[in-house]
TORFIDO-876379 format. One record per residue (C-alpha): residue number from 1; residue in three letters; x, y, z. Coordinates in pm, 1 decimal, m for minus. Example, Ala and Ser with C-alpha at 12.3 -4.5 7.8 and 13.67 -1.06 7.14 Angstrom:
<recs>
{pos:1 code:ALA xx:1230.0 yy:m450.0 zz:780.0};
{pos:2 code:SER xx:1367.0 yy:m106.0 zz:714.0};
</recs>
This chain:
<recs>
{pos:1 code:MET xx:m2634.0 yy:m6999.2 zz:m1029.9};
{pos:2 code:ASN xx:m2495.2 yy:m7290.3 zz:m833.9};
{pos:3 code:GLN xx:m2696.8 yy:m7300.3 zz:m511.8};
{pos:4 code:LEU xx:m3009.9 yy:m7479.4 zz:m392.3};
{pos:5 code:SER xx:m3202.6 yy:m7360.1 zz:m85.5};
{pos:6 code:ILE xx:m3229.9 yy:m7605.3 zz:202.8};
{pos:7 code:PRO xx:m3496.1 yy:m7592.1 zz:475.7};
{pos:8 code:ALA xx:m3350.1 yy:m7454.6 zz:798.0};
{pos:9 code:LEU xx:m3475.3 yy:m7756.4 zz:993.8};
{pos:10 code:LEU xx:m3280.2 yy:m7997.8 zz:772.2};
{pos:11 code:LEU xx:m2965.0 yy:m7789.8 zz:804.6};
{pos:12 code:SER xx:m2995.9 yy:m7771.5 zz:1183.8};
{pos:13 code:CYS xx:m3025.0 yy:m8149.9 zz:1198.6};
{pos:14 code:PHE xx:m2687.9 yy:m8186.3 zz:1030.5};
{pos:15 code:PHE xx:m2524.2 yy:m7937.8 zz:1266.0};
{pos:16 code:CYS xx:m2665.9 yy:m8121.8 zz:1569.8};
{pos:17 code:LEU xx:m2537.1 yy:m8465.8 zz:1473.4};
{pos:18 code:GLY xx:m2334.0 yy:m8623.2 zz:1746.7};
{pos:19 code:GLY xx:m1965.2 yy:m8691.1 zz:1692.2};
{pos:20 code:CYS xx:m1736.5 yy:m8458.0 zz:1504.4};
{pos:21 code:SER xx:m1638.5 yy:m8706.2 zz:1233.0};
{pos:22 code:VAL xx:m1995.8 yy:m8819.8 zz:1171.4};
{pos:23 code:ARG xx:m2115.6 yy:m8461.3 zz:1152.6};
{pos:24 code:GLN xx:m1839.8 yy:m8356.9 zz:914.5};
{pos:25 code:ILE xx:m1905.7 yy:m8653.8 zz:686.7};
{pos:26 code:ALA xx:m2277.2 yy:m8567.5 zz:679.2};
{pos:27 code:ILE xx:m2208.4 yy:m8200.2 zz:613.5};
{pos:28 code:SER xx:m1957.9 yy:m8287.9 zz:343.3};
{pos:29 code:LYS xx:m2218.3 yy:m8507.3 zz:172.3};
{pos:30 code:LEU xx:m2469.3 yy:m8224.4 zz:197.7};
{pos:31 code:GLY xx:m2208.9 yy:m7989.4 zz:53.0};
{pos:32 code:ASP xx:m2155.3 yy:m8221.9 zz:m241.1};
{pos:33 code:SER xx:m2527.4 yy:m8222.6 zz:m312.8};
{pos:34 code:LEU xx:m2556.7 yy:m7846.6 zz:m276.5};
{pos:35 code:ALA xx:m2260.4 yy:m7776.0 zz:m502.7};
{pos:36 code:GLU xx:m2396.4 yy:m7999.8 zz:m778.1};
{pos:37 code:SER xx:m2745.4 yy:m7848.0 zz:m785.4};
{pos:38 code:GLY xx:m2699.5 yy:m7562.9 zz:m1030.6};
{pos:39 code:SER xx:m2984.7 yy:m7620.7 zz:m1272.8};
{pos:40 code:VAL xx:m3261.8 yy:m7512.9 zz:m1033.0};
{pos:41 code:TYR xx:m3161.0 yy:m7147.2 zz:m1051.0};
{pos:42 code:ALA xx:m2989.1 yy:m7143.8 zz:m1389.9};
{pos:43 code:SER xx:m3304.3 yy:m7250.0 zz:m1576.2};
{pos:44 code:ASP xx:m3544.1 yy:m7021.8 zz:m1387.0};
{pos:45 code:ASN xx:m3735.1 yy:m6755.3 zz:m1581.4};
{pos:46 code:ASP xx:m3797.0 yy:m6519.1 zz:m1286.1};
{pos:47 code:MET xx:m3494.5 yy:m6310.4 zz:m1190.0};
{pos:48 code:GLU xx:m3666.8 yy:m6154.9 zz:m890.1};
{pos:49 code:LEU xx:m3766.1 yy:m6491.1 zz:m744.4};
{pos:50 code:VAL xx:m3409.1 yy:m6613.1 zz:m771.5};
{pos:51 code:GLY xx:m3280.9 yy:m6289.6 zz:m620.3};
{pos:52 code:ALA xx:m3503.6 yy:m6335.2 zz:m316.7};
{pos:53 code:ALA xx:m3388.9 yy:m6695.3 zz:m264.3};
{pos:54 code:LEU xx:m3014.9 yy:m6651.4 zz:m312.3};
{pos:55 code:PRO xx:m2916.4 yy:m6473.9 zz:12.6};
{pos:56 code:PHE xx:m3037.4 yy:m6766.8 zz:225.5};
{pos:57 code:SER xx:m2857.6 yy:m7013.5 zz:0.5};
{pos:58 code:LEU xx:m2534.4 yy:m6816.2 zz:18.4};
{pos:59 code:LYS xx:m2544.7 yy:m6790.9 zz:396.0};
{pos:60 code:THR xx:m2621.9 yy:m7163.7 zz:414.9};
{pos:61 code:ILE xx:m2309.5 yy:m7233.7 zz:211.3};
{pos:62 code:GLU xx:m2102.4 yy:m7010.8 zz:437.8};
{pos:63 code:GLY xx:m2237.3 yy:m7199.2 zz:738.9};
{pos:64 code:LEU xx:m2136.5 yy:m7529.9 zz:586.8};
{pos:65 code:LEU xx:m1788.6 yy:m7398.6 zz:508.4};
{pos:66 code:VAL xx:m1733.9 yy:m7321.5 zz:875.3};
{pos:67 code:GLU xx:m1766.3 yy:m7696.4 zz:935.1};
{pos:68 code:VAL xx:m1583.6 yy:m7817.8 zz:622.4};
{pos:69 code:PRO xx:m1349.7 yy:m7528.2 zz:531.5};
{pos:70 code:ASN xx:m1159.4 yy:m7722.9 zz:265.3};
{pos:71 code:HIS xx:m1461.0 yy:m7850.1 zz:72.4};
{pos:72 code:LYS xx:m1348.2 yy:m7746.1 zz:m274.7};
{pos:73 code:ALA xx:m1684.1 yy:m7773.7 zz:m449.9};
{pos:74 code:LEU xx:m1852.3 yy:m7558.8 zz:m182.7};
{pos:75 code:LEU xx:m1574.8 yy:m7300.0 zz:m203.7};
{pos:76 code:VAL xx:m1623.4 yy:m7272.0 zz:m579.8};
{pos:77 code:THR xx:m2000.5 yy:m7255.6 zz:m532.6};
{pos:78 code:ALA xx:m1959.5 yy:m6973.9 zz:m280.3};
{pos:79 code:ALA xx:m1723.8 yy:m6789.3 zz:m516.2};
{pos:80 code:SER xx:m1958.9 yy:m6817.5 zz:m812.6};
{pos:81 code:GLY xx:m2267.2 yy:m6743.4 zz:m602.7};
{pos:82 code:PHE xx:m2142.3 yy:m6421.3 zz:m445.0};
{pos:83 code:THR xx:m1993.8 yy:m6301.3 zz:m773.8};
{pos:84 code:GLN xx:m2312.3 yy:m6363.3 zz:m971.1};
{pos:85 code:TYR xx:m2540.7 yy:m6226.0 zz:m699.0};
{pos:86 code:SER xx:m2333.3 yy:m5908.1 zz:m681.6};
{pos:87 code:TYR xx:m2341.6 yy:m5859.6 zz:m1056.7};
{pos:88 code:VAL xx:m2710.2 yy:m5930.4 zz:m1114.8};
{pos:89 code:TYR xx:m2869.7 yy:m5783.5 zz:m804.2};
{pos:90 code:VAL xx:m2630.9 yy:m5509.2 zz:m693.6};
{pos:91 code:ASP xx:m2408.4 yy:m5394.6 zz:m980.0};
{pos:92 code:LEU xx:m2683.6 yy:m5379.3 zz:m1242.6};
{pos:93 code:GLU xx:m2910.3 yy:m5191.6 zz:m1000.6};
{pos:94 code:SER xx:m2630.6 yy:m4941.1 zz:m950.0};
{pos:95 code:MET xx:m2608.3 yy:m4896.1 zz:m1326.1};
{pos:96 code:GLU xx:m2983.8 yy:m4837.0 zz:m1344.4};
{pos:97 code:LEU xx:m2974.0 yy:m4569.8 zz:m1073.3};
{pos:98 code:GLU xx:m2671.6 yy:m4374.2 zz:m1196.7};
{pos:99 code:PRO xx:m2870.6 yy:m4110.1 zz:m1393.4};
{pos:100 code:THR xx:m3135.8 yy:m4045.8 zz:m1126.7};
{pos:101 code:ASP xx:m2972.0 yy:m4121.2 zz:m791.1};
{pos:102 code:PRO xx:m2591.8 yy:m4110.6 zz:m819.2};
{pos:103 code:ALA xx:m2540.5 yy:m4119.6 zz:m441.7};
{pos:104 code:ARG xx:m2735.2 yy:m4444.4 zz:m404.8};
{pos:105 code:ALA xx:m2563.4 yy:m4582.6 zz:m715.2};
{pos:106 code:ALA xx:m2224.0 yy:m4515.9 zz:m553.6};
{pos:107 code:GLU xx:m2334.3 yy:m4697.7 zz:m236.4};
{pos:108 code:LEU xx:m2439.0 yy:m4997.4 zz:m440.7};
{pos:109 code:LYS xx:m2109.4 yy:m4995.3 zz:m629.9};
{pos:110 code:LEU xx:m1922.8 yy:m5018.0 zz:m300.3};
{pos:111 code:ARG xx:m2147.2 yy:m5303.3 zz:m186.9};
{pos:112 code:ALA xx:m2090.5 yy:m5479.0 zz:m519.3};
{pos:113 code:LYS xx:m1715.0 yy:m5447.0 zz:m475.0};
{pos:114 code:ASN xx:m1731.1 yy:m5597.3 zz:m126.3};
{pos:115 code:LEU xx:m1941.0 yy:m5891.7 zz:m247.6};
{pos:116 code:TYR xx:m1705.7 yy:m5950.4 zz:m539.4};
{pos:117 code:LEU xx:m1415.6 yy:m5955.3 zz:m293.9};
{pos:118 code:ARG xx:m1600.3 yy:m6207.2 zz:m79.2};
{pos:119 code:GLY xx:m1640.8 yy:m6428.0 zz:m385.6};
{pos:120 code:ARG xx:m1274.3 yy:m6379.0 zz:m469.4};
{pos:121 code:ALA xx:m1172.3 yy:m6485.9 zz:m118.6};
{pos:122 code:TYR xx:m1360.1 yy:m6814.5 zz:m153.5};
{pos:123 code:ALA xx:m1215.4 yy:m6876.3 zz:m499.0};
{pos:124 code:LEU xx:m864.6 yy:m6807.5 zz:m369.0};
{pos:125 code:ARG xx:m917.7 yy:m7057.2 zz:m86.2};
{pos:126 code:ALA xx:m1013.2 yy:m7318.5 zz:m345.9};
{pos:127 code:VAL xx:m708.6 yy:m7232.4 zz:m559.1};
{pos:128 code:GLU xx:m477.8 yy:m7256.1 zz:m258.7};
{pos:129 code:LEU xx:m587.3 yy:m7613.1 zz:m195.9};
{pos:130 code:THR xx:m367.7 yy:m7686.8 zz:m498.7};
{pos:131 code:ARG xx:m99.6 yy:m7419.0 zz:m461.8};
{pos:132 code:GLN xx:m44.5 yy:m7240.1 zz:m130.3};
{pos:133 code:ASP xx:51.5 yy:m6872.7 zz:m124.1};
{pos:134 code:PHE xx:m85.8 yy:m6844.4 zz:m477.1};
{pos:135 code:ILE xx:m84.1 yy:m6463.8 zz:m512.0};
{pos:136 code:HIS xx:278.2 yy:m6437.2 zz:m401.9};
{pos:137 code:GLY xx:372.1 yy:m6710.3 zz:m645.9};
{pos:138 code:LEU xx:174.9 yy:m6541.3 zz:m923.5};
{pos:139 code:ARG xx:366.5 yy:m6217.2 zz:m870.8};
{pos:140 code:ASP xx:704.4 yy:m6390.0 zz:m844.4};
{pos:141 code:ASP xx:687.1 yy:m6664.7 zz:m1110.1};
{pos:142 code:PRO xx:345.6 yy:m6699.8 zz:m1279.3};
{pos:143 code:GLU xx:449.8 yy:m6975.5 zz:m1520.6};
{pos:144 code:SER xx:583.8 yy:m7206.3 zz:m1249.8};
{pos:145 code:THR xx:298.4 yy:m7123.5 zz:m1012.9};
{pos:146 code:LEU xx:30.8 yy:m7204.7 zz:m1269.2};
{pos:147 code:SER xx:204.6 yy:m7513.5 zz:m1408.4};
{pos:148 code:VAL xx:67.7 yy:m7731.2 zz:m1124.8};
{pos:149 code:PHE xx:m294.3 yy:m7662.7 zz:m1222.5};
{pos:150 code:THR xx:m485.3 yy:m7900.5 zz:m1448.8};
{pos:151 code:LYS xx:m812.0 yy:m7895.2 zz:m1638.6};
{pos:152 code:ASP xx:m994.4 yy:m7990.8 zz:m1318.9};
{pos:153 code:ASN xx:m881.9 yy:m7662.6 zz:m1159.8};
{pos:154 code:ILE xx:m1037.9 yy:m7435.8 zz:m1422.0};
{pos:155 code:PRO xx:m1358.0 yy:m7358.4 zz:m1221.7};
{pos:156 code:GLU xx:m1174.4 yy:m7205.1 zz:m924.1};
{pos:157 code:LEU xx:m924.5 yy:m7024.0 zz:m1146.8};
{pos:158 code:TYR xx:m1207.5 yy:m6888.0 zz:m1361.1};
{pos:159 code:TRP xx:m1413.0 yy:m6759.1 zz:m1066.0};
{pos:160 code:LEU xx:m1102.1 yy:m6611.2 zz:m906.0};
{pos:161 code:SER xx:m1034.0 yy:m6416.8 zz:m1224.7};
{pos:162 code:LEU xx:m1395.5 yy:m6311.5 zz:m1276.8};
{pos:163 code:SER xx:m1455.0 yy:m6190.9 zz:m920.5};
{pos:164 code:TRP xx:m1116.7 yy:m6017.3 zz:m911.9};
{pos:165 code:ALA xx:m1174.8 yy:m5831.8 zz:m1238.4};
{pos:166 code:ALA xx:m1529.3 yy:m5735.3 zz:m1133.1};
{pos:167 code:ALA xx:m1404.3 yy:m5592.1 zz:m803.3};
{pos:168 code:ILE xx:m1144.2 yy:m5385.1 zz:m988.0};
{pos:169 code:SER xx:m1403.5 yy:m5261.4 zz:m1237.8};
{pos:170 code:SER xx:m1642.7 yy:m5160.7 zz:m960.5};
{pos:171 code:ASP xx:m1390.0 yy:m4924.3 zz:m799.4};
{pos:172 code:LYS xx:m1127.0 yy:m4790.3 zz:m1035.2};
{pos:173 code:SER xx:m1016.5 yy:m4538.5 zz:m771.4};
{pos:174 code:ASP xx:m860.4 yy:m4825.7 zz:m574.7};
{pos:175 code:MET xx:m522.8 yy:m4801.9 zz:m742.7};
{pos:176 code:GLU xx:m374.9 yy:m5090.7 zz:m544.7};
{pos:177 code:MET xx:m637.1 yy:m5322.2 zz:m692.8};
{pos:178 code:VAL xx:m614.2 yy:m5168.3 zz:m1040.0};
{pos:179 code:ALA xx:m241.4 yy:m5242.5 zz:m1036.6};
{pos:180 code:ASP xx:m328.5 yy:m5611.2 zz:m1001.1};
{pos:181 code:LEU xx:m535.6 yy:m5625.8 zz:m1320.4};
{pos:182 code:ASN xx:m250.3 yy:m5770.9 zz:m1523.1};
{pos:183 code:LEU xx:m212.7 yy:m6060.7 zz:m1277.2};
{pos:184 code:ILE xx:m534.6 yy:m6204.7 zz:m1415.1};
{pos:185 code:ASP xx:m383.5 yy:m6241.2 zz:m1761.5};
{pos:186 code:PRO xx:m155.4 yy:m6542.6 zz:m1692.8};
{pos:187 code:ILE xx:m436.3 yy:m6718.1 zz:m1501.4};
{pos:188 code:MET xx:m673.9 yy:m6693.9 zz:m1794.1};
{pos:189 code:HIS xx:m410.7 yy:m6792.0 zz:m2047.2};
{pos:190 code:ARG xx:m338.8 yy:m7104.4 zz:m1842.7};
{pos:191 code:CYS xx:m711.7 yy:m7186.8 zz:m1838.7};
{pos:192 code:LEU xx:m736.9 yy:m7136.8 zz:m2214.6};
{pos:193 code:GLU xx:m432.6 yy:m7357.1 zz:m2261.9};
{pos:194 code:LEU xx:m593.8 yy:m7632.5 zz:m2053.6};
{pos:195 code:ASP xx:m940.5 yy:m7619.8 zz:m2213.4};
{pos:196 code:GLU xx:m1052.7 yy:m7324.3 zz:m2420.5};
{pos:197 code:SER xx:m1399.5 yy:m7476.4 zz:m2462.9};
{pos:198 code:TYR xx:m1475.0 yy:m7471.8 zz:m2088.5};
{pos:199 code:ASP xx:m1843.6 yy:m7403.0 zz:m2022.6};
{pos:200 code:GLN xx:m1930.9 yy:m7340.0 zz:m2388.0};
{pos:201 code:GLY xx:m1663.8 yy:m7073.5 zz:m2436.1};
{pos:202 code:ALA xx:m1699.1 yy:m6891.5 zz:m2102.1};
{pos:203 code:LEU xx:m1324.9 yy:m6821.9 zz:m2088.9};
{pos:204 code:HIS xx:m1326.5 yy:m6640.5 zz:m2422.5};
{pos:205 code:GLU xx:m1645.6 yy:m6461.8 zz:m2319.9};
{pos:206 code:PHE xx:m1470.7 yy:m6325.6 zz:m2011.9};
{pos:207 code:MET xx:m1170.9 yy:m6219.1 zz:m2220.5};
{pos:208 code:ILE xx:m1388.0 yy:m5994.5 zz:m2439.4};
{pos:209 code:SER xx:m1447.4 yy:m5761.0 zz:m2146.8};
{pos:210 code:TYR xx:m1106.9 yy:m5816.3 zz:m1988.1};
{pos:211 code:GLN xx:m906.6 yy:m5732.6 zz:m2300.7};
{pos:212 code:GLY xx:m1145.4 yy:m5454.3 zz:m2395.1};
{pos:213 code:GLU xx:m1072.3 yy:m5285.5 zz:m2059.9};
{pos:214 code:ARG xx:m695.9 yy:m5298.0 zz:m2115.3};
{pos:215 code:SER xx:m496.9 yy:m5084.1 zz:m2354.0};
{pos:216 code:PRO xx:m259.9 yy:m5229.5 zz:m2616.6};
{pos:217 code:MET xx:27.9 yy:m5107.9 zz:m2397.1};
{pos:218 code:GLN xx:m109.2 yy:m5329.8 zz:m2118.6};
{pos:219 code:GLY xx:m129.2 yy:m5628.4 zz:m2351.7};
{pos:220 code:GLY xx:m498.9 yy:m5590.0 zz:m2430.2};
{pos:221 code:GLY xx:m711.8 yy:m5379.9 zz:m2662.7};
{pos:222 code:THR xx:m1023.7 yy:m5409.4 zz:m2875.1};
{pos:223 code:SER xx:m849.3 yy:m5608.3 zz:m3148.6};
{pos:224 code:LEU xx:m775.2 yy:m5892.0 zz:m2906.6};
{pos:225 code:ALA xx:m1122.3 yy:m5858.3 zz:m2757.1};
{pos:226 code:ARG xx:m1270.6 yy:m5912.7 zz:m3104.1};
{pos:227 code:GLU xx:m1070.4 yy:m6231.9 zz:m3149.6};
{pos:228 code:HIS xx:m1210.0 yy:m6367.2 zz:m2824.3};
{pos:229 code:TYR xx:m1560.7 yy:m6262.5 zz:m2928.9};
{pos:230 code:GLU xx:m1536.8 yy:m6460.9 zz:m3250.5};
{pos:231 code:ARG xx:m1412.9 yy:m6770.1 zz:m3069.3};
{pos:232 code:ALA xx:m1671.7 yy:m6736.7 zz:m2792.1};
{pos:233 code:MET xx:m1950.9 yy:m6725.3 zz:m3049.7};
{pos:234 code:GLU xx:m1814.1 yy:m7035.8 zz:m3220.2};
{pos:235 code:LEU xx:m1794.1 yy:m7229.5 zz:m2893.9};
{pos:236 code:SER xx:m2126.9 yy:m7116.3 zz:m2747.9};
{pos:237 code:GLY xx:m2321.7 yy:m7271.7 zz:m3033.7};
{pos:238 code:ASP xx:m2578.6 yy:m6990.1 zz:m3030.2};
{pos:239 code:ILE xx:m2715.9 yy:m7082.8 zz:m2688.9};
{pos:240 code:ARG xx:m2613.3 yy:m6774.3 zz:m2491.0};
{pos:241 code:ILE xx:m2584.5 yy:m6407.5 zz:m2572.0};
{pos:242 code:ASN xx:m2349.6 yy:m6243.8 zz:m2324.7};
{pos:243 code:SER xx:m2073.5 yy:m6230.3 zz:m2587.1};
{pos:244 code:LEU xx:m2291.5 yy:m6000.0 zz:m2798.4};
{pos:245 code:VAL xx:m2352.5 yy:m5768.7 zz:m2503.6};
{pos:246 code:SER xx:m1985.0 yy:m5768.9 zz:m2407.4};
{pos:247 code:LEU xx:m1889.0 yy:m5687.1 zz:m2766.5};
{pos:248 code:ALA xx:m2117.3 yy:m5383.7 zz:m2758.5};
{pos:249 code:ASP xx:m2000.1 yy:m5267.3 zz:m2416.5};
{pos:250 code:SER xx:m1627.4 yy:m5339.1 zz:m2432.7};
{pos:251 code:VAL xx:m1547.4 yy:m5309.1 zz:m2803.6};
{pos:252 code:SER xx:m1809.0 yy:m5111.8 zz:m2998.5};
{pos:253 code:ILE xx:m1810.0 yy:m4819.1 zz:m2756.0};
{pos:254 code:GLY xx:m1430.1 yy:m4803.1 zz:m2745.9};
{pos:255 code:GLU xx:m1414.4 yy:m4799.3 zz:m3124.6};
{pos:256 code:GLN xx:m1713.2 yy:m4561.6 zz:m3147.4};
{pos:257 code:ASN xx:m1890.8 yy:m4809.4 zz:m3373.3};
{pos:258 code:HIS xx:m2250.5 yy:m4708.1 zz:m3307.2};
{pos:259 code:ALA xx:m2398.6 yy:m4930.1 zz:m3578.1};
{pos:260 code:GLU xx:m2231.7 yy:m5241.3 zz:m3438.7};
{pos:261 code:PHE xx:m2336.2 yy:m5144.1 zz:m3085.7};
{pos:262 code:GLU xx:m2701.5 yy:m5125.3 zz:m3188.5};
{pos:263 code:TRP xx:m2681.2 yy:m5443.0 zz:m3397.0};
{pos:264 code:ALA xx:m2522.8 yy:m5654.2 zz:m3122.0};
{pos:265 code:LEU xx:m2768.9 yy:m5543.1 zz:m2854.2};
{pos:266 code:GLN xx:m3072.8 yy:m5585.5 zz:m3078.0};
{pos:267 code:GLN xx:m2952.7 yy:m5935.6 zz:m3163.8};
{pos:268 code:ALA xx:m2927.8 yy:m6012.9 zz:m2793.1};
{pos:269 code:LEU xx:m3275.8 yy:m5877.7 zz:m2722.9};
{pos:270 code:ALA xx:m3427.9 yy:m6075.6 zz:m3009.4};
{pos:271 code:PHE xx:m3287.2 yy:m6402.9 zz:m2875.8};
{pos:272 code:ASP xx:m3536.6 yy:m6659.7 zz:m2745.7};
{pos:273 code:VAL xx:m3417.5 yy:m6738.9 zz:m2392.7};
{pos:274 code:ASN xx:m3623.8 yy:m7058.7 zz:m2387.9};
{pos:275 code:VAL xx:m3416.2 yy:m7221.8 zz:m2662.3};
{pos:276 code:TYR xx:m3172.6 yy:m7364.2 zz:m2407.4};
{pos:277 code:PRO xx:m3312.3 yy:m7371.2 zz:m2050.4};
{pos:278 code:PRO xx:m2978.3 yy:m7432.7 zz:m1869.8};
{pos:279 code:TYR xx:m2871.9 yy:m7078.7 zz:m1971.3};
{pos:280 code:ARG xx:m3215.6 yy:m6916.8 zz:m1946.5};
{pos:281 code:LEU xx:m3141.3 yy:m6704.2 zz:m1638.5};
{pos:282 code:ALA xx:m2799.7 yy:m6598.8 zz:m1769.4};
{pos:283 code:ASN xx:m2956.9 yy:m6491.6 zz:m2097.6};
{pos:284 code:LEU xx:m3229.6 yy:m6296.1 zz:m1917.8};
{pos:285 code:VAL xx:m2957.4 yy:m6113.6 zz:m1725.4};
{pos:286 code:SER xx:m2774.4 yy:m6037.8 zz:m2050.2};
{pos:287 code:GLN xx:m3093.9 yy:m5898.0 zz:m2200.3};
{pos:288 code:LYS xx:m3142.7 yy:m5672.2 zz:m1898.9};
{pos:289 code:ARG xx:m2789.8 yy:m5541.5 zz:m1943.3};
{pos:290 code:ALA xx:m2854.2 yy:m5493.8 zz:m2316.2};
{pos:291 code:ARG xx:m3160.1 yy:m5279.4 zz:m2245.1};
{pos:292 code:LEU xx:m2962.8 yy:m5067.1 zz:m1999.5};
{pos:293 code:LEU xx:m2683.2 yy:m5011.9 zz:m2251.1};
{pos:294 code:LEU xx:m2926.6 yy:m4917.7 zz:m2525.3};
{pos:295 code:SER xx:m3095.8 yy:m4665.3 zz:m2296.6};
{pos:296 code:ARG xx:m2758.8 yy:m4492.8 zz:m2249.9};
{pos:297 code:SER xx:m2638.6 yy:m4498.4 zz:m2611.0};
{pos:298 code:ASP xx:m2643.5 yy:m4117.9 zz:m2635.2};
{pos:299 code:ASP xx:m2392.4 yy:m4105.6 zz:m2349.5};
{pos:300 code:TYR xx:m2150.7 yy:m4344.2 zz:m2515.9};
{pos:301 code:PHE xx:m2123.9 yy:m4204.0 zz:m2868.3};
{pos:302 code:LEU xx:m2031.7 yy:m3870.3 zz:m3015.6};
{pos:303 code:GLU xx:m2287.0 yy:m3718.5 zz:m3251.5};
{pos:304 code:ASP xx:m2278.1 yy:m3888.4 zz:m3590.8};
</recs>
């Protein structure tokens, strides 16, 4: 998570500074500091504590963006923050409640979608600092549109893709959004072309789920998802486990490979999250998802 809470008094002092230019410079500096302070949450070992702190941090970031709307680092931080908050604290809760309270689970799914779309909007604003009218360009000529982006643009392109795909996944009845799923493909291929090792293989990790959700006719499928899994595991250096969980969820179930499903999730659960603190929270989240998937294994597989 890429946010750090700031006392309300400190924030109000920045907003009350006299002179527009002085205030904007101060807020921009504060934004720089906020956007660079990811380790505080990422290394935490208490998911609930982080969940309680994040809403204030996210609203603080939105307040800063009112003053400095083109602050790229803050836009990316907002995109990643809303996307991750939605996944961990809304989407996973919906998954937990599905068997016992489907009505509440559906409400949470809708909330998750809306938060993902908020994250997507911030990511798109960051992307359009480099290329205006990006979505139109992506539909019309993806190769030319994406050619202007460099390795430095991967964070905003990545969070745009992730939030976009998550919003689609959270409401597959929204056919207008589902029709856009293939637009993510050229974005991710451009990112992989620029730096496939970004964030210890995060791009390949995303592609496990993305390709697993698409059929071979759509250019995806479990075979491609497996290739991305293998590469993600090579690049992660055994410091994070989401690739294992994504393999189980997006590949093993589709291929009805129950043994692999159980193996991958048990491997994830056996992982020591303290081995690499910078990914501790992410690994705890992956283990929570692994437990949820294991609890539903009877729903995913035909009788052996």
